C-alpha positions as CSV (number, residue, x, y, z in Angstrom):
1,M,-47.0,-35.5,-12.3
2,L,-47.5,-33.8,-8.9
3,F,-44.6,-35.7,-7.5
4,K,-42.3,-34.6,-10.3
5,A,-43.4,-31.0,-9.8
6,K,-42.7,-31.2,-6.1
7,L,-39.3,-32.9,-6.8
8,K,-38.4,-30.1,-9.3
9,K,-39.4,-27.5,-6.7
10,K,-37.4,-29.2,-4.0
11,N,-34.3,-29.4,-6.3
12,S,-34.7,-25.8,-7.3
13,A,-34.9,-24.8,-3.6
14,Y,-31.8,-26.9,-2.9
15,L,-29.8,-25.3,-5.7
16,L,-30.9,-21.8,-4.5
17,D,-29.8,-22.6,-1.0
18,S,-26.5,-23.9,-2.3
19,M,-26.0,-20.8,-4.5
20,T,-26.9,-18.5,-1.6
21,H,-24.4,-20.3,0.6
22,L,-21.6,-20.0,-2.0
23,M,-22.4,-16.3,-2.6
24,R,-21.8,-15.5,1.1
25,I,-18.4,-13.8,1.3
26,Q,-16.7,-15.3,4.4
27,V,-14.0,-12.5,4.6
28,T,-14.3,-8.8,5.3
29,S,-12.5,-5.7,4.2
30,D,-11.1,-5.5,7.8
31,D,-9.6,-8.9,7.4
32,F,-7.9,-7.7,4.2
33,E,-6.7,-4.6,6.0
34,K,-5.0,-6.7,8.7
35,Y,-3.6,-9.0,6.1
36,T,-2.2,-6.1,4.2
37,E,-0.7,-4.5,7.3
38,F,1.0,-7.8,8.2
39,K,2.4,-8.3,4.7
40,I,3.8,-4.7,4.7
41,L,5.6,-5.1,8.0
42,D,6.8,-8.6,7.1
43,S,8.2,-7.4,3.8
44,V,10.2,-4.5,5.2
45,A,11.9,-6.5,7.8
46,Y,14.4,-9.4,7.3
47,P,12.2,-12.3,5.9
48,G,10.2,-13.9,8.6
49,T,11.2,-11.5,11.4
50,Y,7.8,-9.8,11.8
51,K,6.0,-13.1,11.4
52,K,8.1,-14.6,14.2
53,F,7.4,-11.6,16.4
54,L,3.7,-11.9,15.7
55,M,3.6,-15.7,16.5
56,T,5.5,-15.1,19.7
57,R,3.0,-12.4,20.8
58,K,0.2,-14.7,19.9
59,E,1.6,-17.5,22.1
60,Q,1.8,-14.9,24.8
61,E,-1.9,-14.3,24.3
62,A,-1.7,-10.7,23.2
63,D,-5.2,-9.8,22.0
64,W,-4.0,-7.8,19.0
65,A,-1.8,-10.7,17.8
66,I,-4.5,-13.3,18.2
67,S,-6.9,-11.0,16.3
68,M,-4.4,-10.3,13.5
69,T,-3.4,-14.0,13.0
70,R,-7.1,-14.9,12.9
71,K,-7.8,-12.3,10.2
72,I,-4.7,-13.4,8.2
73,S,-6.0,-17.0,8.2
74,K,-9.4,-15.8,7.0
75,V,-7.8,-14.1,4.0
76,Q,-5.6,-17.2,3.2
77,S,-8.7,-19.4,3.5
78,A,-10.6,-17.1,1.2
79,M,-7.9,-17.3,-1.4
80,R,-8.0,-21.1,-1.2
81,D,-11.7,-21.0,-1.7
82,L,-11.2,-18.8,-4.8
83,D,-8.8,-21.4,-6.2
84,Q,-11.5,-24.0,-5.6
85,R,-14.0,-21.9,-7.6
86,E,-11.4,-21.8,-10.4
87,Q,-11.2,-25.6,-10.4
88,D,-15.0,-25.8,-10.5
89,L,-14.9,-23.7,-13.7
90,K,-12.4,-26.2,-15.2
91,M,-14.9,-29.0,-15.1
92,S,-17.9,-26.9,-16.3
93,Q,-19.1,-25.4,-19.5
94,L,-17.0,-22.4,-18.6
95,S,-13.7,-24.3,-19.0
96,N,-12.5,-21.7,-21.5
97,L,-12.9,-19.1,-18.7
98,H,-10.6,-21.3,-16.6
99,I,-7.9,-21.1,-19.3
100,I,-8.2,-17.3,-19.4
101,W,-8.1,-17.2,-15.6
102,Q,-4.8,-19.1,-15.5
103,H,-3.2,-16.9,-18.1
104,V,-4.1,-13.7,-16.4
105,A,-3.4,-14.8,-12.9
106,E,0.1,-16.1,-13.8
107,S,1.1,-13.1,-15.9
108,N,3.7,-10.8,-14.4
109,L,2.1,-7.8,-16.2
110,P,-1.5,-6.6,-15.7
111,P,-3.9,-6.7,-18.6
112,S,-3.7,-2.9,-18.9
113,D,-3.1,-2.8,-22.7
114,L,-6.1,-4.8,-23.7
115,Q,-6.6,-4.1,-27.4
116,L,-10.1,-3.7,-28.7
117,T,-11.3,-5.7,-31.8
118,I,-14.5,-7.2,-33.3
119,A,-14.3,-11.0,-32.9
120,D,-15.9,-14.1,-31.5
121,C,-15.7,-14.4,-27.7
122,I,-14.0,-17.6,-26.5
123,V,-15.9,-17.6,-23.3
124,S,-19.5,-16.8,-24.2
125,N,-19.3,-18.0,-27.8
126,K,-20.9,-14.8,-29.0
127,K,-20.1,-13.9,-32.5
128,N,-18.7,-10.6,-34.0
129,I,-18.9,-8.6,-30.8
130,P,-16.5,-6.0,-29.2
131,C,-13.7,-8.0,-27.7
132,V,-10.4,-7.4,-25.9
133,I,-7.4,-9.4,-26.8
134,V,-5.8,-11.3,-23.9
135,K,-2.2,-12.3,-24.5
136,G,-1.4,-15.9,-23.7
137,K,1.5,-16.5,-21.2
138,G,4.7,-17.9,-22.7
139,R,6.6,-17.2,-25.9
140,G,4.5,-18.0,-29.0
141,A,1.3,-18.4,-27.1
142,Q,-1.9,-17.6,-29.0
143,P,-3.9,-14.6,-27.9
144,F,-7.6,-15.0,-26.7
145,N,-10.5,-12.8,-27.8
146,V,-12.8,-12.1,-24.8
147,N,-16.0,-10.0,-24.6
148,S,-14.9,-6.5,-23.7
149,K,-17.4,-6.5,-20.9
150,F,-15.1,-9.0,-19.2
151,A,-12.3,-6.4,-18.9
152,P,-13.1,-5.2,-15.3
153,F,-13.2,-8.9,-14.3
154,L,-9.8,-9.5,-15.9
155,Y,-8.3,-6.4,-14.1
156,D,-9.6,-7.5,-10.7
157,L,-8.5,-11.1,-11.3
158,W,-4.9,-10.0,-11.9
159,I,-5.0,-7.6,-8.9
160,I,-6.2,-10.3,-6.4
161,Y,-3.6,-12.8,-7.6
162,K,-0.8,-10.3,-7.5
163,M,-1.9,-8.9,-4.1
164,D,1.3,-9.8,-2.2
165,I,3.5,-8.3,-4.9
166,L,1.5,-5.1,-4.9
167,I,1.6,-4.9,-1.1
168,K,5.5,-5.2,-1.3
169,T,5.6,-2.5,-3.9
170,F,3.5,-0.3,-1.7
171,A,5.7,-1.0,1.3
172,K,8.9,-0.3,-0.7
173,H,7.6,3.0,-2.0
174,H,6.7,4.2,1.5
175,M,10.0,2.9,3.0
176,E,11.9,5.1,0.6
177,T,10.2,8.1,2.1
178,I,10.1,6.9,5.7
179,D,13.6,5.5,6.0
180,P,15.7,6.4,2.9
181,N,19.0,5.5,4.7
182,N,17.7,2.2,6.1
183,Q,18.5,3.0,9.7
184,M,15.2,2.7,11.5
185,S,14.5,-0.1,14.0
186,M,11.5,-2.4,13.5
187,A,9.6,-0.7,16.3
188,D,10.1,2.7,14.6
189,I,9.0,1.3,11.2
190,V,5.8,-0.1,12.8
191,R,5.1,3.3,14.4
192,A,5.8,5.0,11.1
193,F,3.3,2.8,9.2
194,Q,0.7,3.5,11.9
195,G,0.6,7.0,10.3
196,K,-0.2,5.3,6.9
197,K,-3.4,3.7,8.2
198,E,-5.6,5.5,5.8
199,D,-3.5,4.5,2.8
200,I,-3.4,0.9,4.0
201,K,-7.1,0.9,4.4
202,H,-7.7,2.2,0.9
203,L,-5.4,-0.5,-0.5
204,A,-7.1,-3.2,1.5
205,V,-10.6,-2.1,0.4
206,A,-9.4,-2.3,-3.3
207,F,-8.2,-5.9,-2.7
208,Y,-11.5,-6.8,-1.0
209,L,-13.7,-5.4,-3.8
210,A,-11.5,-7.2,-6.4
211,Y,-11.9,-10.4,-4.4
212,V,-15.7,-10.1,-4.1
213,H,-16.1,-9.4,-7.8
214,V,-13.9,-12.3,-8.9
215,Y,-15.4,-14.7,-6.4
216,K,-19.0,-13.9,-7.2
217,S,-18.3,-14.0,-10.9
218,A,-16.8,-17.5,-10.6
219,V,-19.8,-18.7,-8.7
220,C,-22.4,-17.2,-11.0
221,G,-20.5,-17.5,-14.2
222,L,-21.6,-15.4,-17.2
223,Q,-24.7,-14.1,-15.5
224,T,-22.5,-12.0,-13.2
225,L,-19.7,-11.3,-15.7
226,I,-21.8,-9.8,-18.5
């Protein structure tokens, strides 16, 4: 009996250590800021131009280029890690959440028109509760009823998976004010966006917070979501 108690305590400690490790966010808001800055500049130039310039400067051992590429890699790694958490959900009791995840992440439009209703939640299996209706992707797809408390999670999920598109939209909007006649050199564009540092930082922080929310929700499941 004592052995079983010790084994249970050991297993609990192991699970706690594993959860603690998973809950550590390996990426920072500064990493997202550099990633956002890179994506902006790479989107306003001819495709691949700025990336090629960045890689060249990295090979020349420019400190700023080495730092930026390292931070870009951290964000890319963080997104791969998030994809792994999604796959973990697929094989768990939260497999329905995995289905919702895919529909929201692959949708071109944000879940901004979530209609309220009283229904059974497909994720938590709670009956007759306030739910939002999530439209399925594809023509004729059946909608899903999801606990209304999940709405912030659904918004953040869409934001983080559409991050690159949102960054390009941000860049295009500012380019229309910075260079309406499309005559500026790449060097001038870089200098112009240096004056948008505060806006870029706010955008990057929003991405970071969305990532943290989605990642931790995926790790902790319903305990975090609700």
